[in-house]
C-alpha positions in Angstrom: 63.3 -132.9 209.9 63.3 -133.2 213.7 60.1 -133.8 215.6 59.9 -131.0 218.1 58.0 -133.2 220.6 60.8 -135.7 220.6 63.4 -133.0 221.0 61.4 -131.6 223.9 61.4 -135.0 225.6 65.2 -135.3 225.1 65.8 -131.9 226.7 63.6 -132.9 229.7 65.4 -136.2 230.2 68.8 -134.5 230.0 67.7 -131.7 232.4 66.1 -134.2 234.9 68.7 -136.9 234.5 65.9 -139.4 234.8 63.3 -141.0 232.6 60.9 -141.1 235.6 61.2 -137.4 236.5 61.1 -136.4 232.8 57.9 -138.4 232.4 56.3 -136.4 235.2 57.4 -133.2 233.6 56.0 -133.9 230.2 52.9 -135.7 231.6 53.7 -139.0 230.0 54.4 -142.5 231.2 58.0 -143.6 231.7 57.5 -146.2 228.9 56.2 -143.5 226.5 59.3 -141.3 227.3 61.6 -144.2 226.7 59.9 -145.0 223.4 60.2 -141.4 222.2 63.9 -141.3 223.0 64.3 -144.6 221.2 62.4 -143.3 218.2 64.6 -140.2 218.1 67.8 -142.3 218.3 66.5 -144.6 215.5 65.8 -141.6 213.3 69.3 -140.3 213.5 71.2 -143.6 214.0 72.9 -142.4 217.2 72.8 -143.4 220.8 71.8 -140.2 222.7 71.5 -141.3 226.4 73.1 -143.9 228.6 72.2 -145.1 232.1 74.6 -145.4 235.0 75.3 -148.7 236.7 72.4 -148.2 239.1 70.0 -147.7 236.2 68.5 -144.7 238.0 70.5 -141.8 236.4 70.6 -141.0 232.7 73.3 -138.8 231.0 73.8 -137.8 227.4 76.4 -139.2 225.2 78.6 -136.8 223.2 76.1 -136.9 220.3 73.2 -136.5 222.8 74.8 -133.5 224.3 75.3 -131.9 220.9 71.8 -132.6 219.8 70.4 -131.2 223.1 72.1 -127.9 222.4 70.4 -127.7 219.0 67.2 -128.9 220.5 67.1 -126.0 222.9 67.6 -123.5 220.1 65.0 -125.1 217.9 62.4 -125.2 220.7 63.2 -121.6 221.6 62.7 -120.5 217.9 59.5 -122.5 217.8 58.2 -120.6 220.9 59.4 -117.3 219.5 57.6 -117.9 216.2 54.4 -118.9 218.0 54.5 -115.9 220.2 55.1 -113.6 217.3 52.2 -115.0 215.4 49.9 -114.7 218.4 51.1 -111.2 219.0 50.4 -110.2 215.4 46.8 -111.3 215.7 46.3 -108.8 218.5 48.0 -105.9 216.8 45.8 -103.2 215.3 47.1 -102.0 211.9 47.0 -98.2 211.6 47.8 -96.7 208.2 48.6 -93.1 208.1 49.2 -90.8 205.1 51.6 -87.9 205.5 52.3 -85.1 203.0 55.5 -85.6 201.0 56.7 -82.1 202.1 55.9 -82.6 205.8 58.9 -82.4 208.2 59.9 -86.0 208.6 61.8 -85.4 211.8 58.8 -83.7 213.3 56.4 -86.5 212.3 58.8 -89.2 213.6 59.0 -87.5 217.0 55.2 -87.4 217.2 54.7 -91.0 216.1 57.4 -92.4 218.3 55.5 -91.2 221.4 52.3 -92.7 220.1 53.8 -96.1 219.5 55.5 -96.2 222.9 52.2 -95.4 224.6 50.2 -97.9 222.5 52.2 -101.0 221.8 49.2 -102.7 220.3 49.4 -100.5 217.3 51.2 -101.6 214.1 51.8 -98.3 212.5 52.3 -97.9 208.8 53.0 -94.6 207.2 52.7 -93.6 203.5 54.0 -90.3 202.1 52.7 -88.6 199.0 51.1 -85.6 197.5 47.8 -84.6 199.2 45.8 -85.4 196.1 47.2 -88.9 196.1 46.6 -89.4 199.8 43.0 -88.5 199.3 42.7 -91.1 196.5 44.2 -93.7 198.9 41.7 -92.8 201.6 38.9 -93.3 199.1 40.2 -96.7 198.1 40.7 -97.8 201.7 44.4 -98.2 201.3 45.0 -95.9 204.3 42.9 -95.0 207.3 43.9 -91.5 208.3 45.7 -88.7 206.4 47.2 -85.4 207.0 46.7 -83.2 203.9 47.4 -79.7 202.6 44.2 -78.0 201.3 42.3 -74.8 200.8 41.0 -73.5 204.1 37.6 -74.8 205.1 37.3 -77.1 202.1 35.6 -80.1 203.8 35.0 -82.0 207.0 38.0 -83.0 209.1 39.0 -84.1 212.6 41.2 -81.1 213.1 42.7 -78.3 211.0 45.4 -75.7 211.3 46.1 -72.6 209.2 49.5 -72.5 207.4 51.0 -69.2 206.8 52.7 -69.2 203.4 55.6 -66.9 202.3 57.8 -66.4 199.3 61.4 -67.5 200.0 64.6 -67.1 198.1 68.3 -67.4 198.8 70.2 -64.8 200.9 71.2 -62.0 198.6 69.2 -63.3 195.6 68.1 -60.7 193.1 64.4 -60.9 192.2 64.5 -58.2 189.5 65.0 -60.6 186.7 62.4 -60.5 184.0 61.5 -64.1 184.4 61.5 -65.5 187.9 63.0 -69.0 188.4 60.8 -71.2 190.6 61.6 -74.3 192.7 58.3 -76.2 192.9 56.7 -79.3 194.1 54.9 -81.5 191.5 51.5 -80.9 190.0 48.7 -81.1 192.6 50.7 -79.4 195.3 48.8 -76.4 196.8 52.1 -74.5 197.2 52.8 -74.9 193.5 49.2 -73.7 192.6 49.6 -70.7 195.0 52.9 -69.6 193.4 51.7 -69.9 189.8 48.4 -68.2 190.4 49.9 -65.4 192.4 52.6 -64.6 189.7 50.1 -64.9 186.9 47.7 -62.5 188.7 50.6 -60.1 189.2 51.6 -60.5 185.5 55.1 -61.6 186.5 56.9 -64.0 184.1 58.1 -67.3 185.6 59.8 -70.6 184.7 60.2 -73.8 186.6 63.9 -74.0 187.3 63.8 -76.9 189.8 61.2 -79.6 190.8 61.2 -82.1 193.6 58.8 -84.2 195.8 61.1 -83.6 198.7 60.8 -80.7 201.1 64.5 -80.8 201.8 65.2 -80.7 198.0 63.1 -77.6 197.6 64.7 -76.0 200.7 68.2 -76.7 199.4 67.3 -75.4 195.9 66.0 -72.1 197.4 69.0 -71.7 199.7 71.4 -72.2 196.8 69.7 -69.5 194.7 68.5 -72.1 192.1 64.9 -70.9 192.4 62.4 -69.1 194.6 59.4 -70.9 196.1 56.4 -70.7 198.5 56.8 -72.5 201.8 55.0 -72.5 205.1 56.7 -70.5 207.8 57.6 -73.7 209.7 59.8 -74.7 206.7 61.7 -71.5 206.3 65.4 -72.0 207.0 68.0 -69.5 208.3 69.6 -69.7 204.9 66.4 -68.4 203.3 65.2 -64.9 202.9 61.5 -64.1 203.0 60.6 -62.1 199.9 58.6 -59.1 201.0 58.8 -57.6 197.5 56.6 -60.3 195.9 52.8 -60.3 196.2 51.6 -62.0 199.4 49.9 -65.4 199.2 46.8 -66.5 201.2 47.3 -69.2 203.9 46.6 -72.9 203.2 45.3 -75.4 205.7 46.7 -78.6 207.2 43.8 -80.9 207.8 43.5 -84.3 209.5 40.9 -86.5 207.7 39.8 -90.1 207.6 38.1 -92.4 205.1 34.6 -93.9 205.2 35.7 -97.0 207.1 34.9 -97.2 210.8 37.8 -96.2 213.1 38.9 -98.3 216.0 39.8 -96.9 219.4 43.5 -97.1 218.4 42.8 -95.0 215.3 41.0 -92.4 217.4 43.9 -92.4 219.8 46.2 -91.5 216.9 43.9 -88.8 215.8 43.9 -87.3 219.3 47.7 -87.6 219.5 48.2 -85.8 216.1 45.6 -83.2 217.1 47.4 -82.4 220.3 51.0 -82.5 219.0 50.5 -80.7 215.8 48.2 -78.1 217.5 50.9 -77.5 220.1 53.6 -76.8 217.5 51.2 -74.8 215.3 50.1 -72.6 218.2 
Protein backbone atom coordinates (compact mmCIF):
# COMPACT_ATOMS: atom_id res chain seq x y z
CA UNK A 1 0.00 0.00 0.00
CA UNK A 2 1.27 3.46 -0.87
CA UNK A 3 1.13 6.31 1.61
CA UNK A 4 -0.84 9.09 -0.11
CA UNK A 5 1.04 11.77 1.81
CA UNK A 6 4.35 10.46 0.49
CA UNK A 7 2.95 10.28 -3.04
CA UNK A 8 1.75 13.87 -2.72
CA UNK A 9 5.23 14.95 -1.70
CA UNK A 10 6.74 13.11 -4.67
CA UNK A 11 4.38 14.87 -7.10
CA UNK A 12 5.20 18.25 -5.57
CA UNK A 13 8.96 17.69 -5.85
CA UNK A 14 8.66 16.55 -9.46
CA UNK A 15 6.40 19.51 -10.33
CA UNK A 16 8.65 22.06 -8.61
CA UNK A 17 11.95 20.41 -9.58
CA UNK A 18 13.29 21.38 -6.17
CA UNK A 19 13.11 20.08 -2.60
CA UNK A 20 13.08 23.65 -1.32
CA UNK A 21 10.14 24.83 -3.40
CA UNK A 22 8.29 21.57 -2.76
CA UNK A 23 8.79 22.05 0.98
CA UNK A 24 7.17 25.50 0.75
CA UNK A 25 4.26 24.04 -1.21
CA UNK A 26 3.51 21.26 1.31
CA UNK A 27 4.34 23.45 4.30
CA UNK A 28 7.14 21.21 5.53
CA UNK A 29 10.84 21.73 6.08
CA UNK A 30 13.25 20.71 3.34
CA UNK A 31 14.69 17.99 5.55
CA UNK A 32 11.20 16.56 6.16
CA UNK A 33 10.51 16.45 2.42
CA UNK A 34 13.85 14.70 1.82
CA UNK A 35 13.04 12.17 4.55
CA UNK A 36 9.63 11.48 3.01
CA UNK A 37 11.14 10.83 -0.42
CA UNK A 38 13.77 8.60 1.12
CA UNK A 39 11.07 6.68 3.00
CA UNK A 40 9.12 6.20 -0.23
CA UNK A 41 12.24 5.02 -2.06
CA UNK A 42 13.07 2.57 0.74
CA UNK A 43 9.54 1.15 0.70
CA UNK A 44 9.70 0.27 -3.00
CA UNK A 45 13.45 -0.34 -3.33
CA UNK A 46 13.89 2.14 -6.19
CA UNK A 47 15.65 5.45 -6.63
CA UNK A 48 12.99 7.96 -7.65
CA UNK A 49 14.78 11.33 -7.83
CA UNK A 50 18.25 12.53 -8.77
CA UNK A 51 19.89 15.95 -8.38
CA UNK A 52 21.78 17.71 -11.12
CA UNK A 53 25.45 18.66 -10.71
CA UNK A 54 24.58 21.95 -9.08
CA UNK A 55 22.47 20.16 -6.51
CA UNK A 56 19.71 22.72 -6.98
CA UNK A 57 17.50 20.95 -9.51
CA UNK A 58 15.80 17.58 -9.00
CA UNK A 59 14.41 15.36 -11.74
CA UNK A 60 12.69 11.96 -11.64
CA UNK A 61 14.36 8.75 -12.68
CA UNK A 62 12.52 6.46 -15.08
CA UNK A 63 10.96 4.67 -12.10
CA UNK A 64 10.19 8.01 -10.43
CA UNK A 65 8.46 9.28 -13.56
CA UNK A 66 6.35 6.11 -13.75
CA UNK A 67 5.38 6.26 -10.09
CA UNK A 68 4.53 9.96 -10.41
CA UNK A 69 1.99 9.14 -13.11
CA UNK A 70 0.32 6.59 -10.86
CA UNK A 71 0.58 8.96 -7.89
CA UNK A 72 -1.38 11.63 -9.75
CA UNK A 73 -4.15 9.14 -10.54
CA UNK A 74 -4.28 7.81 -6.98
CA UNK A 75 -4.41 11.29 -5.49
CA UNK A 76 -7.13 12.27 -7.95
CA UNK A 77 -9.19 9.21 -7.02
CA UNK A 78 -8.69 9.99 -3.35
CA UNK A 79 -10.01 13.54 -3.84
CA UNK A 80 -12.91 12.23 -5.93
CA UNK A 81 -13.88 9.73 -3.22
CA UNK A 82 -13.65 12.39 -0.51
CA UNK A 83 -15.76 14.82 -2.52
CA UNK A 84 -18.34 12.15 -3.25
CA UNK A 85 -18.65 11.26 0.43
CA UNK A 86 -18.92 14.90 1.43
CA UNK A 87 -21.53 15.49 -1.26
CA UNK A 88 -23.62 12.51 -0.17
CA UNK A 89 -23.86 13.91 3.36
CA UNK A 90 -25.52 17.02 1.91
CA UNK A 91 -27.95 15.15 -0.32
CA UNK A 92 -31.56 14.93 0.78
CA UNK A 93 -33.07 11.49 0.12
CA UNK A 94 -36.57 11.75 -1.35
CA UNK A 95 -38.47 8.46 -1.73
CA UNK A 96 -41.46 8.56 -4.03
CA UNK A 97 -44.03 5.84 -4.67
CA UNK A 98 -45.69 5.74 -8.09
CA UNK A 99 -48.57 3.51 -9.22
CA UNK A 100 -47.51 0.50 -11.26
CA UNK A 101 -49.83 1.57 -14.06
CA UNK A 102 -48.78 5.22 -14.19
CA UNK A 103 -47.26 6.36 -17.47
CA UNK A 104 -43.50 5.88 -16.89
CA UNK A 105 -42.49 8.28 -19.67
CA UNK A 106 -44.74 10.99 -18.29
CA UNK A 107 -43.39 10.56 -14.75
CA UNK A 108 -39.76 10.50 -15.94
CA UNK A 109 -40.30 13.82 -17.70
CA UNK A 110 -41.77 15.37 -14.55
CA UNK A 111 -39.02 14.06 -12.27
CA UNK A 112 -36.15 15.02 -14.58
CA UNK A 113 -37.18 18.65 -14.34
CA UNK A 114 -37.36 18.43 -10.55
CA UNK A 115 -33.89 16.88 -10.24
CA UNK A 116 -32.31 19.46 -12.54
CA UNK A 117 -33.80 22.28 -10.49
CA UNK A 118 -32.85 20.71 -7.13
CA UNK A 119 -29.48 18.94 -7.39
CA UNK A 120 -29.42 18.45 -3.62
CA UNK A 121 -32.20 15.84 -3.93
CA UNK A 122 -31.34 12.14 -4.15
CA UNK A 123 -34.52 10.84 -5.69
CA UNK A 124 -35.58 7.22 -5.31
CA UNK A 125 -38.76 5.92 -6.91
CA UNK A 126 -40.71 2.78 -6.11
CA UNK A 127 -43.54 1.46 -8.24
CA UNK A 128 -46.33 -0.78 -7.05
CA UNK A 129 -50.03 -1.17 -6.52
CA UNK A 130 -51.64 1.68 -4.60
CA UNK A 131 -52.46 -0.61 -1.67
CA UNK A 132 -48.78 -1.60 -1.38
CA UNK A 133 -47.64 2.03 -1.66
CA UNK A 134 -49.90 2.91 1.27
CA UNK A 135 -48.35 0.15 3.36
CA UNK A 136 -44.86 1.42 2.53
CA UNK A 137 -45.89 4.93 3.56
CA UNK A 138 -47.18 3.62 6.88
CA UNK A 139 -43.89 1.78 7.50
CA UNK A 140 -41.83 4.83 6.57
CA UNK A 141 -40.20 3.09 3.60
CA UNK A 142 -41.26 5.92 1.27
CA UNK A 143 -42.04 9.58 1.96
CA UNK A 144 -44.57 10.56 -0.70
CA UNK A 145 -46.87 8.50 -2.89
CA UNK A 146 -49.14 9.01 -5.85
CA UNK A 147 -52.04 6.59 -5.45
CA UNK A 148 -55.25 5.61 -7.22
CA UNK A 149 -58.27 5.63 -4.87
CA UNK A 150 -61.97 6.26 -4.45
CA UNK A 151 -62.78 9.95 -4.85
CA UNK A 152 -62.56 11.95 -1.61
CA UNK A 153 -61.38 9.00 0.50
CA UNK A 154 -58.96 10.82 2.79
CA UNK A 155 -56.59 13.73 3.26
CA UNK A 156 -54.07 14.50 0.55
CA UNK A 157 -51.79 17.23 -0.77
CA UNK A 158 -53.58 17.27 -4.12
CA UNK A 159 -56.04 15.14 -6.07
CA UNK A 160 -57.28 14.85 -9.62
CA UNK A 161 -60.35 13.02 -10.98
CA UNK A 162 -59.67 10.20 -13.41
CA UNK A 163 -62.29 9.52 -16.03
CA UNK A 164 -62.48 5.76 -16.58
CA UNK A 165 -63.77 4.05 -19.70
CA UNK A 166 -64.18 0.54 -21.04
CA UNK A 167 -61.74 -0.20 -23.87
CA UNK A 168 -61.40 -3.04 -26.33
CA UNK A 169 -59.57 -3.76 -29.56
CA UNK A 170 -60.70 -2.19 -32.82
CA UNK A 171 -63.49 -4.29 -34.28
CA UNK A 172 -63.77 -6.56 -31.22
CA UNK A 173 -67.21 -8.11 -30.74
CA UNK A 174 -68.63 -7.71 -27.22
CA UNK A 175 -71.68 -9.86 -27.79
CA UNK A 176 -70.03 -12.97 -26.37
CA UNK A 177 -71.86 -14.56 -23.47
CA UNK A 178 -68.77 -14.31 -21.27
CA UNK A 179 -66.59 -11.21 -21.60
CA UNK A 180 -62.80 -11.75 -21.52
CA UNK A 181 -61.08 -9.24 -19.21
CA UNK A 182 -57.52 -7.92 -19.17
CA UNK A 183 -56.98 -6.81 -15.58
CA UNK A 184 -54.42 -5.53 -13.13
CA UNK A 185 -53.83 -7.65 -9.98
CA UNK A 186 -55.99 -7.74 -6.86
CA UNK A 187 -56.11 -4.37 -5.08
CA UNK A 188 -56.26 -2.28 -8.26
CA UNK A 189 -59.21 0.11 -8.33
CA UNK A 190 -59.66 -0.44 -12.09
CA UNK A 191 -60.03 -4.18 -11.50
CA UNK A 192 -62.60 -3.56 -8.77
CA UNK A 193 -64.54 -1.17 -11.01
CA UNK A 194 -64.65 -3.68 -13.88
CA UNK A 195 -65.81 -6.63 -11.78
CA UNK A 196 -68.40 -4.67 -9.78
CA UNK A 197 -69.83 -3.00 -12.88
CA UNK A 198 -70.26 -6.28 -14.76
CA UNK A 199 -71.63 -8.09 -11.71
CA UNK A 200 -74.17 -5.30 -11.20
CA UNK A 201 -75.15 -5.52 -14.87
CA UNK A 202 -75.31 -9.33 -14.56
CA UNK A 203 -72.80 -9.83 -17.34
CA UNK A 204 -70.70 -12.98 -17.22
CA UNK A 205 -66.92 -12.45 -17.30
CA UNK A 206 -63.60 -14.25 -17.02
CA UNK A 207 -60.04 -13.05 -16.51
CA UNK A 208 -58.30 -13.72 -19.82
CA UNK A 209 -55.11 -11.76 -19.10
CA UNK A 210 -53.43 -10.26 -16.04
CA UNK A 211 -50.46 -7.92 -15.69
CA UNK A 212 -48.91 -5.37 -13.32
CA UNK A 213 -47.82 -3.35 -16.34
CA UNK A 214 -49.89 -0.64 -17.99
CA UNK A 215 -48.21 -1.36 -21.33
CA UNK A 216 -49.05 -5.04 -20.89
CA UNK A 217 -52.75 -4.30 -20.35
CA UNK A 218 -52.78 -1.81 -23.23
CA UNK A 219 -51.22 -4.37 -25.57
CA UNK A 220 -53.62 -7.10 -24.48
CA UNK A 221 -56.59 -4.84 -25.18
CA UNK A 222 -55.25 -3.71 -28.56
CA UNK A 223 -54.73 -7.31 -29.65
CA UNK A 224 -58.28 -8.31 -28.70
CA UNK A 225 -57.09 -10.59 -25.88
CA UNK A 226 -59.42 -8.92 -23.40
CA UNK A 227 -61.33 -5.77 -22.56
CA UNK A 228 -60.43 -3.53 -19.65
CA UNK A 229 -61.12 -0.31 -17.79
CA UNK A 230 -58.49 2.40 -18.21
CA UNK A 231 -58.25 6.13 -17.55
CA UNK A 232 -58.79 8.28 -20.62
CA UNK A 233 -55.11 9.29 -20.51
CA UNK A 234 -54.13 5.65 -21.14
CA UNK A 235 -56.40 4.98 -24.12
CA UNK A 236 -54.40 4.29 -27.29
CA UNK A 237 -55.35 4.89 -30.95
CA UNK A 238 -55.49 1.10 -31.32
CA UNK A 239 -58.26 0.95 -28.68
CA UNK A 240 -61.97 1.45 -29.02
CA UNK A 241 -64.01 2.98 -26.21
CA UNK A 242 -66.87 0.59 -25.48
CA UNK A 243 -70.00 2.72 -25.30
CA UNK A 244 -72.19 -0.40 -25.20
CA UNK A 245 -70.99 -1.41 -21.74
CA UNK A 246 -72.29 0.17 -18.50
CA UNK A 247 -70.41 3.40 -17.60
CA UNK A 248 -68.06 3.39 -14.63
CA UNK A 249 -67.66 6.18 -12.05
CA UNK A 250 -64.37 8.09 -12.03
CA UNK A 251 -61.52 7.23 -9.69
CA UNK A 252 -59.09 9.69 -8.12
CA UNK A 253 -55.34 10.20 -8.38
CA UNK A 254 -54.13 11.53 -5.02
CA UNK A 255 -50.79 12.78 -3.74
CA UNK A 256 -50.27 11.70 -0.13
CA UNK A 257 -47.44 11.51 2.41
CA UNK A 258 -46.69 9.55 5.56
CA UNK A 259 -46.56 10.64 9.19
CA UNK A 260 -42.88 11.65 9.05
CA UNK A 261 -42.09 15.38 8.85
CA UNK A 262 -41.34 16.59 5.32
CA UNK A 263 -38.25 18.63 4.46
CA UNK A 264 -38.26 21.65 2.18
CA UNK A 265 -37.05 19.37 -0.65
CA UNK A 266 -39.97 17.00 -0.08
CA UNK A 267 -42.38 19.92 -0.20
CA UNK A 268 -40.72 21.13 -3.39
CA UNK A 269 -41.38 17.74 -5.00
CA UNK A 270 -45.01 17.88 -3.88
CA UNK A 271 -45.40 21.30 -5.48
CA UNK A 272 -43.71 20.09 -8.67
CA UNK A 273 -46.04 17.08 -8.92
CA UNK A 274 -49.05 19.20 -8.05
CA UNK A 275 -48.26 21.65 -10.84
CA UNK A 276 -47.17 19.19 -13.54
CA UNK A 277 -49.87 16.57 -13.02
CA UNK A 278 -52.51 19.26 -12.60
CA UNK A 279 -51.42 20.82 -15.88
CA UNK A 280 -51.71 17.56 -17.81
CA UNK A 281 -54.97 16.63 -16.06
CA UNK A 282 -56.61 19.96 -16.85
